C-alpha positions in Angstrom: 38.5 -1.0 37.9 34.9 0.1 37.6 35.8 2.8 35.1 37.8 0.5 32.9 35.0 -2.1 33.0 32.7 0.7 31.9 34.9 1.8 29.2 35.2 -1.9 28.0 31.6 -2.4 28.0 31.0 0.9 25.8 33.7 -0.3 23.4 32.0 -3.8 23.1 28.4 -2.2 22.7 29.8 0.2 20.0 31.9 -2.4 18.1 30.5 -3.4 14.7 28.7 -6.7 14.8 30.0 -9.9 12.9 28.1 -9.5 9.6 26.1 -12.5 8.4 23.7 -13.1 5.5 20.9 -12.1 7.6 22.0 -8.7 8.1 21.6 -7.9 4.5 17.8 -8.6 4.9 17.7 -4.8 5.6 17.8 -4.3 1.8 14.9 -6.8 1.0 13.0 -5.3 3.8 13.3 -1.9 2.6 12.4 -3.1 -1.1 9.3 -4.9 0.0 8.3 -2.0 2.2 8.5 0.5 -0.6 6.8 -2.0 -3.0 3.9 -2.4 -0.6 3.8 1.3 0.3 3.9 2.5 -3.3 1.4 -0.2 -4.4 -1.1 1.2 -1.8 -0.2 4.8 -2.5 -0.9 4.4 -6.3 -4.1 2.5 -5.6 -5.6 4.8 -3.1 -4.3 7.8 -5.2 -6.4 6.5 -8.1 -9.3 5.5 -6.0 -9.9 8.8 -4.3 -10.6 10.9 -7.4 -12.8 8.2 -8.6 -14.7 8.2 -5.3 -14.9 11.9 -5.6 -16.3 12.0 -9.0 -18.9 9.6 -8.1 -20.0 11.7 -5.1 -20.0 15.0 -6.7 -21.3 14.0 -10.2 -23.3 10.6 -9.9 -24.4 10.8 -13.6 -20.9 11.6 -15.0 -19.7 8.7 -17.0 -16.0 8.1 -16.5 -14.1 4.9 -17.4 -13.8 3.9 -13.8 -11.8 0.9 -14.5 -8.9 2.9 -16.1 -8.5 5.5 -13.3 -8.9 8.4 -15.6 -11.3 11.2 -14.6 -11.8 12.4 -18.2 -15.0 11.4 -19.7 -15.1 9.7 -23.1 -15.9 12.6 -25.3 -13.9 15.2 -23.3 -11.6 17.2 -25.4 -10.5 19.9 -23.0 -10.6 20.2 -19.1 -14.1 20.6 -18.0 -15.3 22.5 -14.7 -16.2 19.1 -13.4 -12.7 17.7 -13.9 -11.3 20.7 -12.3 -13.6 20.5 -9.2 -12.7 16.7 -8.9 -8.9 17.7 -8.9 -9.3 20.4 -6.5 -11.0 18.4 -3.8 -8.7 15.4 -4.3 -5.8 17.7 -3.7 -7.5 19.1 -0.6 -8.1 15.6 0.7 -4.4 15.0 0.2 -3.5 17.9 2.4 -5.7 16.3 5.2 -4.0 13.0 4.9 -0.6 14.6 4.9 -1.5 16.7 8.1 -3.0 13.9 10.1 -0.3 11.3 9.5 2.6 13.7 9.4 2.2 15.9 12.5 2.2 13.0 14.9 5.0 11.3 12.8 7.4 14.1 13.4 7.7 13.4 17.2 7.4 9.7 16.9 10.1 9.6 14.2 12.5 11.6 16.2 12.0 9.8 19.4 12.0 6.2 17.9 15.3 7.0 15.7 17.3 8.2 18.7 16.0 5.7 21.1 17.2 2.9 18.8 20.7 4.0 19.7 20.1 2.7 23.1 17.4 0.0 22.7 18.5 -1.6 19.4 17.3 -1.4 15.9 14.6 -4.1 15.8 11.9 -2.1 17.6 12.8 0.7 14.8 11.8 -1.6 12.2 8.8 -3.2 14.1 6.8 -0.2 15.4 6.2 1.6 11.9 5.8 -1.7 10.2 2.6 -2.6 12.5 1.6 1.2 11.9 1.5 0.6 8.3 -0.3 -2.8 8.4 -3.0 -1.0 10.3 -3.3 1.9 8.0 -3.4 -0.3 4.8 -6.1 -2.6 6.5 -8.3 0.6 7.1 -7.8 1.8 3.6 -8.7 -1.7 2.4 -12.0 -1.8 4.3 -12.9 1.6 2.8 -12.3 0.4 -0.7 -14.0 -2.9 -0.1 -17.1 -1.7 1.6 -17.3 1.6 -0.4 -17.1 3.8 2.9 -16.4 7.4 2.9 -12.9 8.2 2.2 -12.7 10.4 5.5 -12.2 6.9 7.2 -9.0 6.8 5.7 -7.9 9.7 7.9 -8.0 7.3 10.9 -5.6 4.9 9.6 -3.4 7.7 8.6 -3.3 9.1 12.1 -2.3 5.7 13.6 0.3 5.3 11.1 1.9 8.7 11.9 1.7 7.9 15.7 3.6 4.8 15.1 6.4 6.5 12.9 5.1 6.2 9.4 6.7 4.6 6.3 9.8 7.1 6.6 10.7 5.7 10.0 11.0 2.3 8.5 13.3 3.7 5.8 15.3 5.4 8.6 15.5 2.0 10.3 17.2 0.4 7.2 19.8 3.3 6.8 20.6 3.3 10.5 21.0 -0.5 10.3 23.3 -0.2 7.4 25.3 2.6 9.1 26.0 -0.1 12.0 27.5 -2.8 9.6 29.6 -0.4 7.2 32.9 1.7 7.6 32.6 5.3 7.9 33.8 6.2 4.5 32.7 5.8 0.8 31.8 2.2 1.7 28.8 3.7 3.4 27.9 6.0 0.6 27.8 3.1 -1.7 25.7 1.1 0.8 23.3 4.1 1.0 23.1 4.2 -2.8 22.3 0.5 -2.7 19.4 1.2 -0.2 18.2 3.9 -2.5 18.3 1.5 -5.4 16.2 -0.8 -3.4 13.9 2.0 -3.0 13.8 2.5 -6.7 13.3 -1.1 -7.6 10.4 -1.3 -5.3 8.8 1.7 -6.7 9.4 0.5 -10.4 8.0 -2.8 -9.8 5.0 -1.6 -7.9 4.1 1.2 -10.3 4.2 -1.1 -13.2 2.2 -3.9 -11.9 -0.2 -1.7 -10.0 -1.9 -0.3 -13.1 -2.6 -3.7 -14.7 -3.6 -5.2 -11.2 -6.2 -2.4 -10.9 -7.5 -2.8 -14.5 -7.8 -6.7 -13.9 -9.1 -7.0 -10.5 -10.3 -3.5 -9.4 -8.8 -1.5 -6.4 -9.5 -4.3 -3.8 -6.8 -6.7 -4.8 -3.6 -4.4 -4.9 -4.6 -3.1 -1.5 -4.9 -6.6 0.0 -1.6 -7.4 -1.5 0.0 -4.5 0.4 -1.6 -5.8 3.5 -0.2 -9.2 3.2 3.3 -8.0 2.6 3.3 -5.9 5.7 2.2 -8.9 7.6 5.2 -10.8 6.2 7.5 -8.2 6.9 6.4 -8.0 10.6 7.1 -11.8 10.7 10.6 -11.5 9.3 11.6 -8.6 11.6 10.4 -10.2 14.7 11.9 -13.9 14.0 14.7 -13.5 11.4 16.5 -10.1 11.2 19.6 -10.1 13.7 20.1 -7.0 16.0 22.9 -4.7 15.4 23.1 -2.7 18.7 22.9 -4.5 22.0 20.4 -2.6 24.3 21.8 -0.9 27.5 21.0 -3.1 30.4 20.6 -0.1 32.6 17.8 1.4 30.5 15.0 -1.1 31.1 12.6 1.9 32.1 11.9 4.6 29.8 11.1 8.0 31.6 10.2 11.5 30.5 13.7 12.6 31.3 15.2 9.9 29.0 12.9 10.7 26.2 13.7 14.4 26.4 17.4 13.7 26.5 17.1 11.5 23.4 15.2 14.1 21.7 17.8 16.7 22.6 20.5 14.3 20.9 18.7 14.5 17.7 18.9 18.3 17.6 22.4 18.6 19.1 24.0 18.1 15.7 22.6 21.5 14.8 22.8 23.6 17.9 25.2 22.0 20.4 28.7 23.6 21.0 30.3 20.1 20.9 29.8 20.0 17.2 31.3 23.5 16.8 33.2 23.7 13.5 31.0 21.2 11.8 27.6 22.6 13.0 27.2 24.7 10.0 27.6 21.8 7.8 24.8 19.9 9.4 22.6 23.1 9.2 23.4 23.6 5.6 23.0 19.9 4.6 19.6 19.7 6.4 18.2 22.9 4.6 19.3 21.5 1.3 17.7 18.2 2.3 14.5 20.0 3.1 14.3 22.2 -0.1 14.8 19.0 -2.1 12.6 16.9 -0.1 9.7 19.0 -0.5 9.6 18.0 -4.0 10.4 14.5 -3.7 7.8 13.6 -0.7 5.0 16.2 -1.7 4.6 15.8 -5.5 3.2 12.3 -5.8 -0.5 13.2 -5.6 0.0 16.1 -8.1 1.8 13.9 -10.5 -1.1 11.5 -10.5 -3.8 14.3 -10.9 -1.7 16.0 -13.6 -1.5 12.8 -15.6 -5.1 11.4 -15.3 -6.7 14.8 -16.4 -6.4 16.7 -19.7 -4.5 17.0 -21.9 -3.0 13.5 -21.0 -6.3 11.5 -19.5 -3.9 8.6 -18.7 -5.5 5.5 -17.1 -4.1 3.5 -14.3 -2.0 1.4 -16.8 -0.4 4.4 -18.4 0.2 6.0 -15.0 1.8 2.7 -13.8 3.9 2.2 -16.9 5.1 5.9 -16.8 6.0 5.7 -13.1 7.7 2.2 -13.7 9.9 3.5 -16.6 10.8 6.9 -15.1 11.5 5.1 -11.7 13.7 2.4 -13.6 15.7 5.3 -15.3 16.0 7.6 -12.0 16.1 5.2 -9.1 18.0 2.4 -10.7 20.2 3.6 -13.5 20.9 7.1 -12.2 21.5 5.8 -8.9 23.9 3.1 -10.2 25.8 5.6 -11.9 26.9 7.0 -8.7 29.7 4.4 -8.1 31.1 5.6 -11.7 30.7 9.3 -10.7 32.6 8.7 -7.5 35.6 7.9 -9.7 35.9 11.6 -10.4 33.5 13.5 -8.3 32.8 13.9 -4.6 29.4 13.5 -3.0 29.0 17.1 -3.1 29.5 17.4 -6.7 27.4 14.7 -7.6 24.5 16.5 -5.8 25.1 19.7 -7.7 25.0 17.7 -10.9 21.7 16.2 -9.7 20.2 19.7 -8.9 20.8 20.9 -12.4 19.2 17.9 -13.8 16.2 18.3 -11.5 15.7 21.8 -12.6 15.7 20.9 -16.3 13.2 18.0 -15.6 10.5 20.3 -13.8 10.7 23.0 -16.3 9.9 20.7 -19.3 7.1 19.1 -17.3 5.5 22.5 -16.6 5.1 23.2 -20.3 4.4 19.7 -21.4 1.3 19.2 -23.6 2.1 15.7 -25.0 2.9 12.2 -23.6 6.4 12.3 -25.2 7.3 15.6 -23.5 6.6 14.1 -20.2 8.9 11.2 -20.9 11.5 13.6 -22.1 11.2 15.6 -18.8 11.6 12.4 -16.9 14.9 11.6 -18.7 16.2 15.2 -18.3 15.2 15.4 -14.7 16.6 11.7 -13.9 19.7 13.0 -12.1 17.5 14.8 -9.6 17.2 11.8 -7.3 21.0 12.0 -6.6 20.8 14.9 -4.3 19.1 13.3 -1.1 21.4 10.1 -0.8 24.5 12.3 -1.3 23.6 14.7 1.4 22.6 11.8 3.7 25.9 10.2 3.0 27.8 13.5 3.8 25.9 13.9 7.0 26.5 10.3 8.0 30.2 10.5 7.1 30.8 13.3 9.8 28.7 11.9 12.5 30.0 9.6 15.4 29.1 5.9 15.1 26.9 5.9 18.2 24.8 8.9 17.1 23.8 7.3 13.7 20.3 6.4 14.9 19.9 10.0 16.4 20.9 11.5 12.8 18.7 9.3 10.7 16.0 9.7 13.0 16.3 13.4 12.6 16.4 12.8 8.8 13.3 10.8 8.9 11.6 13.4 10.8 12.7 16.0 8.3 11.3 13.8 5.5 8.0 13.7 7.3 7.9 17.7 7.5 8.8 17.7 3.9 5.8 15.5 3.2 3.6 17.7 5.1 4.8 21.0 3.8 5.2 19.6 0.3 1.7 18.5 0.2 0.4 21.5 1.8 2.1 23.9 -0.5 2.1 22.0 -3.9 -1.4 20.6 -3.5 -2.7 24.2 -2.6 -0.9 25.7 -5.6 -2.2 23.0 -8.0 -5.8 23.2 -6.7 -5.7 27.1 -7.1 -3.9 27.2 -10.3 -5.3 24.3 -12.2 -7.8 26.5 -14.1 -5.1 29.2 -14.9 -1.8 27.2 -15.7 -1.6 23.7 -14.7 2.2 23.7 -15.0 2.6 26.5 -12.3 3.2 24.0 -9.6 6.2 22.6 -11.6 7.8 26.1 -11.8 7.7 26.3 -8.1 9.3 23.0 -7.7 12.2 24.1 -10.1 12.6 27.0 -8.0 12.9 24.9 -4.7 15.8 22.9 -6.5 17.5 26.1 -7.5 17.7 27.0 -3.8 19.2 23.6 -3.2 21.7 24.2 -5.9 22.8 27.6 -4.7 23.2 26.1 -1.1 25.2 23.1 -2.6 27.7 25.4 -4.4 28.2 27.4 -1.2 28.8 24.3 1.0 31.1 22.7 -1.6 33.3 25.7 -1.7 33.6 26.2 1.9 33.8 22.7 3.2 36.8 21.9 0.9 38.8 24.9 2.1 40.3 22.5 4.7 40.0 18.6 5.2 36.8 17.3 6.5 37.1 16.1 10.2 34.8 13.8 12.0 34.3 12.6 15.5 36.3 9.5 15.0 39.5 11.7 14.7 40.0 10.8 11.2 40.4 12.8 8.2 38.3 12.1 5.1 40.4 12.1 2.1 38.5 13.1 -0.9 39.5 11.1 -4.0 39.0 13.2 -7.1 40.1 13.0 -10.8 
């Protein structure tokens, strides 16, 4: 009787919840999170080079209101401009390290614990961390404090999971309320589109916001949005997983056990036959994610210096237009591509596009070439969501939180490694050939492409089998 009751309780706990309109708040929460995070990132990304310029060269006259680090009469990259870019790139590395290193552990732990204690705290913990970090950055900007104080807020953000954990919460939440098939792939794509919309709107508005009001008001707006998100998460968002009643206390043993669950996909014998799929997919995710999560600061420095000398409005407009094309239009095409292509083949198509975009950017000398590069490389955004969908598709329902927690931790590592490698390359080659870093990015995508071809060939030799004892039938033209 006890065994039957235990099995019944387990089945009830794993059963999908009745979906209501409030469950769909996961999408708007993710959109507002990305909007606020991107607005703050763009604001601080433009503020830091300006602060460094004033610190190193107090007499250097640059149009502070625009965000460009070029002087009015500068026709080519000056030693001062290169020195500013070098120090700004190094500061980005420090931010990535102090936020990313603690976030690796906290992201792994929070993600897998959400499988036992529910998803709400997986949303709430990083949201509070983001609010604290953005508030610290706001004080630094408002009181013109040394930018090194930003490292304090970044450390707190990392300890509480970071912005990638909040993204992981949305993906885990969607996995709880969708079926384990292409319905989930489409749902993940819609979340990615929410990310794209948030990025587009924030980039478009931030440039004009800075030009009209200085750096303070955009940062204050980001703080207010996170305060709103915390209220929505606590009082409106419904839970999708009932916490286990026998796990009120959290011991070291439980923590290590849950961390082990996150790694089990890649090393455990229980996943024999599919373990290689997880490992290959994660390596593809890593080599692609280095570019996605590590190039933001490089892009900004590349655009606000010679030969482009863009201001905040031009940087924001470019980011908005490219984000609209890449994260909304290209992501929206996945539903059409699925009529003829599997997730694996869509990823391959995206990798070819990514290589083309980075190659053109490396040799760009005019504004038009940068826009052409964005169009050519637009499909590069398809790889990560498709690889995520593949991994989720072969994962048991009660392990989705552990999977997405591991993915979020990998994204954090990608952010650290990407910022470390790409910013180091940029700071050391900016005086030689500024496009070197983009050639390196193209090389990373090439590695992903080779692995995707390998994965596609060998995974389709037989039917794809998951832990729900169902065969995933691939629909292809």
